[in-house]
Kinemage of the C-alpha trace (Angstrom):
@kinemage 1
@onewidth
@group {chain A} dominant
@subgroup {mainchain}
@vectorlist {calphas} color= white
{ca arg a 1} P 0.133 -0.066 -0.107
{ca ser a 2} L 2.948 2.217 1.111
{ca ala a 3} L 4.753 1.367 -2.665
{ca ser a 4} L 1.415 2.340 -3.828
{ca leu a 5} L 0.575 5.662 -2.407
{ca lys a 6} L 4.558 6.924 -3.523
{ca ala a 7} L 3.831 5.828 -6.797
{ca phe a 8} L 0.467 8.035 -7.101
{ca ala a 9} L 2.438 10.756 -5.219
{ca ser a 10} L 5.899 10.834 -7.413
{ca gly a 11} L 2.912 10.715 -10.447
{ca ala a 12} L 0.671 13.523 -9.307
{ca ala a 13} L 4.190 15.767 -8.929
{ca ala a 14} L 5.286 14.680 -12.006
{ca ala a 15} L 1.870 15.657 -13.830
{ca ala a 16} L 2.060 19.008 -12.291
{ca ala a 17} L 5.365 19.644 -13.272
{ca ala a 18} L 4.658 18.675 -16.952
{ca ala a 19} L 1.264 20.822 -16.793
{ca ala a 20} L 3.381 23.476 -15.497
{ca ala a 21} L 6.066 23.178 -18.189
{ca ala a 22} L 3.055 23.116 -20.916
{ca ala a 23} L 2.172 26.238 -19.945
{ca ala a 24} L 5.747 28.059 -19.533
{ca glu a 25} L 6.012 26.648 -23.361
{ca tyr a 26} L 2.626 27.758 -24.468
{ca ser a 27} L 2.077 28.888 -28.029
{ca asp a 28} L -0.208 28.688 -30.808
{ca asp a 29} L 1.007 26.034 -32.689
{ca pro a 30} L -1.299 22.601 -32.805
{ca gln a 31} L 1.898 20.474 -32.861
{ca asp a 32} L 3.314 21.828 -29.548
{ca val a 33} L -0.244 21.956 -28.375
{ca leu a 34} L -0.075 17.872 -29.091
{ca arg a 35} L 3.442 17.685 -27.570
{ca cys a 36} L 2.015 19.015 -24.096
{ca asn a 37} L -0.930 16.959 -23.980
{ca glu a 38} L 1.262 13.786 -24.659
{ca arg a 39} L 3.761 14.738 -21.704
{ca met a 40} L 0.340 15.342 -19.409
{ca glu a 41} L -0.764 11.581 -20.800
{ca lys a 42} L 2.615 9.895 -20.140
{ca ser a 43} L 3.115 11.655 -16.998
{ca arg a 44} L -0.209 10.825 -15.160
{ca pro a 45} L -0.410 7.601 -12.507
{ca glu a 46} L -0.953 4.494 -14.325
{ca cys a 47} L -4.930 3.912 -13.859
{ca glu a 48} L -5.363 -0.040 -12.737
{ca his a 49} L -9.648 0.869 -12.155
{ca tyr a 50} L -10.816 0.993 -16.207
{ca glu a 51} L -9.921 -0.062 -19.713
{ca arg a 52} L -10.212 2.641 -21.751
{ca gln a 53} L -8.143 4.595 -24.447
{ca cys a 54} L -8.639 8.139 -22.983
{ca thr a 55} L -7.313 10.049 -20.020
{ca ile a 56} L -9.989 12.619 -17.998
{ca leu a 57} L -8.330 16.312 -17.214
{ca ser a 58} L -9.660 17.376 -13.735
{ca pro a 59} L -11.651 19.937 -13.639
{ca cys a 60} L -10.931 21.176 -10.021
{ca cys a 61} L -7.257 20.816 -10.269
{ca gly a 62} L -5.750 20.779 -14.061
{ca leu a 63} L -3.999 17.537 -13.838
{ca ala a 64} L -4.379 14.368 -16.035
{ca phe a 65} L -5.756 10.893 -14.752
{ca gly a 66} L -6.687 7.846 -15.739
{ca cys a 67} L -9.858 8.628 -14.384
{ca arg a 68} L -11.896 9.646 -11.564
{ca ile a 69} L -10.726 6.843 -8.339
{ca cys a 70} L -6.934 7.900 -9.737
{ca his a 71} L -7.701 11.363 -8.391
{ca asp a 72} L -9.757 10.682 -5.724
{ca glu a 73} L -6.961 8.407 -4.652
{ca cys a 74} L -3.758 10.451 -5.427
{ca pro a 75} L -2.784 11.236 -1.533
{ca val a 76} L -0.843 14.364 -3.123
{ca leu a 77} L -2.842 17.014 -5.231
{ca pro a 78} L -2.356 20.715 -5.976
{ca pro a 79} L -5.233 23.153 -4.803
{ca pro a 80} L -8.376 23.305 -6.694
{ca thr a 81} L -8.629 26.821 -8.482
{ca ala a 82} L -11.921 27.963 -10.360
{ca ser a 83} L -9.275 29.484 -12.950
{ca leu a 84} L -7.757 26.451 -14.853
{ca met a 85} L -3.778 26.766 -15.116
{ca ile a 86} L -3.959 26.346 -18.861
{ca asp a 87} L -6.299 25.309 -21.778
{ca pro a 88} L -4.342 24.127 -24.401
{ca gly a 89} L -5.339 21.259 -26.700
{ca val a 90} L -9.175 21.820 -27.213
{ca ile a 91} L -9.067 21.613 -31.089
{ca pro a 92} L -12.096 22.880 -32.839
{ca asp a 93} L -13.857 20.623 -35.269
{ca gly a 94} L -10.907 19.446 -37.893
{ca asp a 95} L -7.555 17.681 -37.799
{ca ala a 96} L -4.246 19.037 -35.551
{ca thr a 97} L -2.915 21.060 -37.850
{ca thr a 98} L -6.257 23.611 -38.496
{ca ala a 99} L -5.303 26.769 -39.834
{ca asn a 100} L -7.451 28.977 -37.679
{ca trp a 101} L -7.178 27.438 -34.386
{ca glu a 102} L -6.243 29.935 -31.719
{ca pro a 103} L -5.172 29.318 -27.856
{ca ala a 104} L -8.342 30.381 -25.654
{ca gly a 105} L -7.365 33.224 -22.915
{ca asp a 106} L -4.334 34.670 -22.085
{ca ala a 107} L -1.239 32.497 -22.138
{ca arg a 108} L 1.093 34.835 -19.862
{ca lys a 109} L -1.656 34.393 -17.072
{ca lys a 110} L -1.855 30.838 -17.542
{ca ala a 111} L 1.618 30.425 -17.427
{ca arg a 112} L 2.055 33.071 -14.489
{ca val a 113} L -0.885 30.498 -12.489
{ca ala a 114} L 0.918 27.600 -13.345
{ca lys a 115} L 4.009 28.409 -11.536
{ca arg a 116} L 2.413 29.657 -8.681
{ca arg a 117} L -0.056 26.235 -8.377
{ca ser a 118} L 3.137 23.906 -8.992
{ca leu a 119} L 5.312 24.898 -6.010
{ca pro a 120} L 6.250 22.252 -3.730
{ca thr a 121} L 4.298 23.000 -1.033
{ca ser a 122} L 1.090 22.427 -3.090
{ca phe a 123} L 1.923 19.463 -2.304
{ca thr a 124} L 2.589 18.975 1.207
{ca glu a 125} L -1.090 20.900 2.472
{ca glu a 126} L -3.558 18.205 3.540
{ca glu a 127} L -6.567 20.633 2.804
{ca thr a 128} L -5.832 20.842 -0.647
{ca his a 129} L -6.808 17.366 -1.348
{ca his a 130} L -9.935 16.978 -2.678
{ca gln a 131} L -12.485 14.374 -4.740
{ca ile a 132} L -13.577 15.339 -8.273
{ca asp a 133} L -16.716 15.979 -9.655
{ca arg a 134} L -17.515 13.246 -11.922
{ca phe a 135} L -19.908 15.217 -13.657
{ca ala a 136} L -18.101 18.121 -14.095
{ca ile a 137} L -15.335 16.367 -16.277
{ca lys a 138} L -15.554 18.602 -19.676
{ca glu a 139} L -12.244 17.507 -21.631
{ca ile a 140} L -10.431 14.332 -21.886
{ca ile a 141} L -7.029 13.248 -24.231
{ca cys a 142} L -7.171 10.026 -26.289
{ca arg a 143} L -4.297 8.039 -25.424
{ca gln a 144} L -3.506 6.958 -29.017
{ca cys a 145} L -3.118 10.835 -30.532
{ca tyr a 146} L -2.866 13.034 -27.629
{ca thr a 147} L -5.934 15.270 -29.070
{ca arg a 148} L -7.567 16.888 -26.365
{ca gln a 149} L -11.393 17.346 -27.179
{ca asp a 150} L -14.814 17.740 -25.337
{ca ala a 151} L -15.788 14.412 -23.012
{ca lys a 152} L -18.793 14.012 -24.258
{ca thr a 153} L -18.067 11.427 -26.706
{ca asn a 154} L -16.793 7.793 -27.454
{ca ser a 155} L -14.728 8.049 -30.370
{ca cys a 156} L -11.803 10.329 -30.971
{ca lys a 157} L -12.685 12.928 -33.489
{ca tyr a 158} L -8.840 12.743 -34.697
{ca cys a 159} L -7.865 9.408 -34.991
{ca lys a 160} L -10.994 7.774 -34.357
{ca cys a 161} L -10.679 5.135 -31.800
{ca thr a 162} L -13.159 4.090 -29.549
{ca phe a 163} L -12.928 5.132 -25.907
{ca gly a 164} L -14.486 2.348 -24.534
{ca glu a 165} L -16.641 -0.683 -25.352
{ca tyr a 166} L -19.441 1.344 -22.463
{ca his a 167} L -19.777 5.299 -22.158
{ca cys a 168} L -21.817 7.102 -20.249
{ca asn a 169} L -21.804 10.981 -21.361
{ca ile a 170} L -23.691 11.688 -17.995
{ca cys a 171} L -21.405 10.496 -15.754
{ca asn a 172} L -18.275 11.024 -18.171
{ca leu a 173} L -17.529 6.834 -17.763
{ca trp a 174} L -15.659 4.794 -19.961
{ca met a 175} L -15.386 1.238 -19.451
{ca ser a 176} L -14.895 -2.217 -20.988
{ca gln a 177} L -18.668 -3.815 -20.727
{ca asp a 178} L -17.294 -7.217 -18.504
{ca glu a 179} L -19.461 -5.709 -15.715
{ca tyr a 180} L -22.587 -4.975 -17.430
{ca pro a 181} L -22.602 -1.677 -16.765
{ca tyr a 182} L -25.861 0.708 -17.331
{ca his a 183} L -27.172 4.425 -15.815
{ca cys a 184} L -30.025 4.463 -13.409
{ca leu a 185} L -31.273 8.091 -14.172
{ca asp a 186} L -32.957 7.659 -10.518
{ca cys a 187} L -29.682 6.829 -8.949
{ca gly a 188} L -27.831 9.120 -10.569
{ca phe a 189} L -24.928 7.300 -11.732
{ca cys a 190} L -23.902 4.579 -13.303
{ca arg a 191} L -23.509 0.945 -11.725
{ca val a 192} L -22.824 -2.732 -12.668
{ca gly a 193} L -24.385 -6.045 -12.534
{ca gly a 194} L -27.029 -5.189 -15.560
{ca arg a 195} L -29.829 -3.345 -15.965
{ca glu a 196} L -32.070 -6.193 -16.443
{ca asn a 197} L -31.018 -7.846 -13.389
{ca phe a 198} L -32.284 -4.728 -10.770
{ca thr a 199} L -34.962 -2.364 -10.284
{ca his a 200} L -34.677 1.021 -8.280
{ca cys a 201} L -36.539 1.132 -4.927
{ca his a 202} L -37.543 4.754 -4.150
{ca asp a 203} L -37.682 3.767 -0.593
{ca cys a 204} L -34.060 3.178 -0.087
{ca gly a 205} L -33.118 5.403 -2.829
{ca met a 206} L -31.221 2.851 -4.633
{ca cys a 207} L -31.075 -0.246 -6.986
């Protein structure tokens, strides 16, 4: 368990450093954007929870994680912020070389925020630990081509790879069908075990 926590801590720190570096080197070159996305993807903690081909970007602290559980189990996180440090990589409809792509927001301001948030003290404050809001996830990175894109999809808009056998665009969940996942509207989130095997109980508020 201790080794696992250390791995998570190392991964989170590396992810924050990569994100800060990405902001510092921010440019409007789409190829630079993809390289930044690749660094974020490769620096994240390894995910052992779901089989999927996309990585989530946490809306709370701006880091790349394999899934929401990876985020919540990470013992060290930078403080949550309403203003995310960078937004490089949301490429509009088209391919990675689209000529009219422009960065969102002021790059210098984002770089300054990134530098402040990547200070070592950020990783020593327990009160900065927080849980991700699965419903607030807005962006993902394709693990095949590193294109950063809107989360409400199950296939990459650039390389067309499928992110998961099962996809819920409400819970922002991608996973295999092995556990027979389904979304229960009354519970408000996805469950496993097959919809046909469960009935929602309105007295206890769960399936």
